[in-house]
C-alpha positions in Angstrom: 3.2 -3.3 23.3 4.1 -4.5 19.8 4.1 -2.7 16.5 4.8 -3.8 12.9 8.5 -3.7 11.9 7.9 -2.7 8.3 11.6 -3.0 7.5 11.3 -6.8 8.0 7.8 -7.3 6.8 7.2 -8.7 3.3 4.7 -10.0 0.7 6.1 -12.9 -1.4 4.2 -14.2 -4.3 5.3 -17.3 -6.2 4.6 -17.9 -9.9 5.3 -21.4 -11.2 4.0 -21.9 -14.8 4.7 -25.6 -14.6 1.8 -25.8 -12.1 -0.6 -23.1 -13.5 -0.4 -20.4 -16.1 0.2 -16.8 -14.9 -2.8 -14.6 -14.9 -0.8 -11.4 -14.4 2.1 -11.5 -17.0 2.2 -9.2 -20.0 5.1 -11.0 -21.6 6.5 -14.5 -21.9 8.2 -15.3 -18.6 11.9 -16.1 -19.3 11.8 -18.8 -16.6 9.0 -21.0 -15.3 9.5 -20.0 -11.6 9.8 -16.8 -9.7 9.4 -15.7 -6.1 8.8 -11.9 -5.9 9.6 -10.6 -2.3 8.2 -7.1 -1.8 8.6 -5.0 1.3 5.4 -3.9 3.0 4.4 -0.2 3.3 1.1 -0.4 5.1 -1.5 -2.6 6.8 -5.2 -1.7 6.7 -7.8 -3.6 8.6 -11.4 -2.8 7.7 -14.4 -3.9 9.8 -18.1 -3.6 9.0 -19.6 -2.8 12.4 -23.0 -4.4 12.1 -22.0 -7.7 10.5 -18.6 -8.0 12.1 -17.0 -8.6 8.6 -13.3 -7.9 8.8 -10.6 -7.9 6.2 -6.9 -7.2 6.4 -5.1 -5.7 3.4 -1.4 -5.1 2.9 0.3 -2.7 0.6 3.6 -3.6 -1.1 6.4 -1.2 -2.1 6.3 0.3 -5.6 8.6 -1.3 -8.3 8.6 -1.4 -12.1 7.3 -3.9 -14.6 10.3 -6.1 -15.6 11.5 -9.3 -17.3 13.4 -11.3 -14.6 16.7 -12.9 -15.4 17.1 -11.8 -19.0 20.5 -10.8 -20.6 19.2 -7.4 -21.7 16.0 -5.5 -22.1 14.8 -5.9 -18.5 12.2 -3.1 -18.5 8.9 -3.8 -20.3 7.5 -1.4 -22.8 5.3 0.4 -22.1 6.7 0.5 -18.6 4.5 0.9 -15.5 4.9 1.6 -11.8 3.6 -1.6 -10.1 2.1 -1.7 -6.6 0.5 -4.8 -5.2 -2.3 -4.9 -2.6 -3.2 -8.3 -1.1 -5.5 -9.9 1.4 -5.2 -13.6 2.2 -7.7 -14.5 -0.5 -7.6 -11.7 -3.1 -5.3 -9.3 -4.8 -5.2 -6.1 -6.8 -2.3 -5.1 -9.0 -2.1 -1.4 -9.6 -0.1 -0.4 -12.6 0.5 3.3 -13.4 1.5 4.0 -17.1 2.4 7.3 -18.7 -1.2 8.3 -18.8 -4.5 7.2 -17.3 -6.6 4.7 -19.2 -3.7 2.6 -20.8 -3.9 -1.2 -20.8 -1.5 -4.0 -21.9 -2.3 -7.4 -23.4 -1.9 -10.3 -21.1 0.3 -13.3 -22.0 -0.3 -15.6 -23.7 -1.9 -13.7 -26.6 -5.7 -14.0 -26.4 -5.8 -13.9 -22.6 -7.3 -10.5 -22.6 -6.0 -7.1 -21.4 -4.6 -6.0 -18.1 -6.1 -2.8 -16.7 -4.6 -0.3 -14.3 -6.4 -2.1 -11.4 -6.4 -5.9 -12.0 -8.1 -7.9 -9.3 -8.3 -11.6 -8.8 -8.2 -14.6 -6.5 -4.9 -15.5 -5.0 -5.4 -19.2 -5.4 -6.1 -18.9 -9.1 -3.3 -16.5 -10.0 -0.3 -17.7 -7.9 1.4 -20.9 -6.8 1.5 -19.5 -3.3 1.5 -16.2 -1.4 3.1 -15.4 1.9 2.4 -12.3 4.0 5.1 -12.1 6.7 4.5 -9.4 9.3 7.4 -8.9 11.7 6.8 -7.2 15.1 8.9 -5.2 17.5 8.4 -3.8 21.0 7.2 -0.2 20.9 6.3 2.7 23.2 3.4 4.9 22.5 4.3 8.6 22.4 1.4 10.7 23.8 2.8 14.2 23.6 4.2 16.5 20.9 7.4 16.9 23.0 7.9 13.1 23.1 7.4 12.9 19.3 9.8 15.7 18.6 12.5 14.3 20.8 12.1 10.8 19.3 12.2 12.3 15.8 15.4 14.2 16.4 17.0 11.1 18.0 16.4 9.2 14.8 14.2 6.6 16.5 12.1 4.4 14.1 8.5 5.7 14.3 5.2 4.1 13.2 1.8 5.7 13.1 -1.7 4.1 13.5 -4.7 6.0 12.2 -8.2 4.8 13.1 -11.1 6.1 10.9 -14.8 5.5 11.7 -17.9 6.0 9.7 -21.5 5.0 10.6 -20.8 1.6 8.8 -17.1 0.9 9.0 -14.0 1.2 11.0 -10.5 1.2 9.4 -7.2 0.8 11.3 -4.2 1.8 9.2 -0.7 1.0 10.4 2.3 2.5 8.5 5.9 3.7 9.0 6.5 7.4 9.3 9.2 7.9 6.7 9.1 11.7 6.8 8.4 13.6 10.0 8.7 17.4 10.6 9.8 18.4 14.1 10.1 21.8 15.8 11.7 21.6 19.3 11.2 25.3 20.0 7.4 25.3 19.7 6.8 21.5 20.2 5.3 21.0 16.8 5.4 17.8 14.8 3.8 16.8 11.5 3.9 13.6 9.5 4.2 13.6 5.7 4.4 10.0 4.6 3.0 7.4 2.3 1.7 5.8 0.4 -0.9 4.2 2.6 -4.2 2.5 1.9 -7.4 4.6 2.1 -10.7 2.6 2.0 -13.7 3.8 0.1 -16.3 3.8 2.9 -19.2 3.8 0.4 -18.2 0.3 -0.9 -19.8 -2.9 0.1 -17.5 -5.5 1.7 -17.1 -7.5 -1.5 -16.0 -4.4 -3.4 -13.7 -3.0 -0.7 -10.5 -4.2 -2.2 -11.2 -2.8 -5.6 -12.1 0.6 -4.0 -8.9 1.0 -2.1 -6.9 4.1 -3.0 -3.3 5.1 -2.5 -2.7 8.3 -0.4 -0.1 10.2 1.5 -1.0 11.0 5.1 -0.3 14.1 7.2 -1.3 15.0 10.7 0.0 17.3 13.5 -2.3 16.3 16.3 -4.1 13.2 17.5 -7.7 14.2 16.4 -7.7 14.6 12.6 -5.8 13.7 9.5 -5.5 14.9 5.9 -4.9 12.5 3.0 -3.6 13.4 -0.4 -5.2 10.8 -2.7 -3.9 9.4 -6.0 -6.5 10.1 -8.6 -6.7 10.7 -12.4 -5.6 14.3 -12.9 -5.9 16.4 -16.0 -2.6 17.8 -17.4 -4.3 19.0 -20.7 -7.7 19.0 -22.3 -7.4 15.3 -23.4 -4.7 13.8 -21.1 -5.1 12.4 -17.6 -2.3 11.1 -15.5 -2.4 9.5 -12.0 -1.2 12.1 -9.4 -1.6 12.7 -5.7 -3.9 15.7 -6.1 -7.1 15.2 -4.1 -7.1 16.4 -0.5 -9.5 14.8 1.9 -9.8 15.3 5.7 -11.1 12.9 8.4 -11.8 13.2 12.0 -9.5 10.4 13.3 -7.7 8.8 16.2 -3.9 9.1 15.5 -1.3 7.2 17.5 2.5 7.4 17.3 4.8 4.6 18.4 8.6 4.7 18.9 10.7 1.6 18.4 14.0 1.1 20.1 17.1 2.0 18.0 18.5 -1.4 18.6 16.5 -4.6 19.2 
């Protein structure tokens, strides 16, 4: 079987202001052209059972807000963690500032403000977008013993978690970057992320805007616990985004081992 090779899978968006103005910049771009290649962290495929509606979302790696190609002053102020989430047609830019609720002005002045969760149409905001998913052969590991041995052999490992509700099914693929392994008692436990967690109360047209970032942990094939990134109080009047909300799902978890050399 095949699994996603996340180390060779990328989202690349191209901004060319000679063709169309940027809808996502908070500063004057130093150059008219930039291709941003971002490694992928997760793929999430959501299906509405009754209608058959299906959408695939990919999660890009976290980076920082920046000015590309300048002589000095690379980091924008206020700075933010930046995480992109894309489907073929739509996108959501997640920006995490020092506290929840902050916004920045879009460029050029008068274009409005950019919130912590900016959504839009790919065709309107970018010159082009590529989602390149590389695949590798993989073997499914079906026992704790196999998973422990693969972990201790430093084999690349992916996980797939399938969640089902009365209305939706979500299949989430992601690399296991941290794995706990106990060869004496044959115990394993993932602790990895971020991954995409759908809001199963959303209608399909709102599914992208409702996606949350979460860390995933499981030690069997039947259930999973997520630690979800949510606004979290650090004082009476200050909220920050933090992975602090624990939720549990009955799930079908699968583990895949990729060869050390391919």
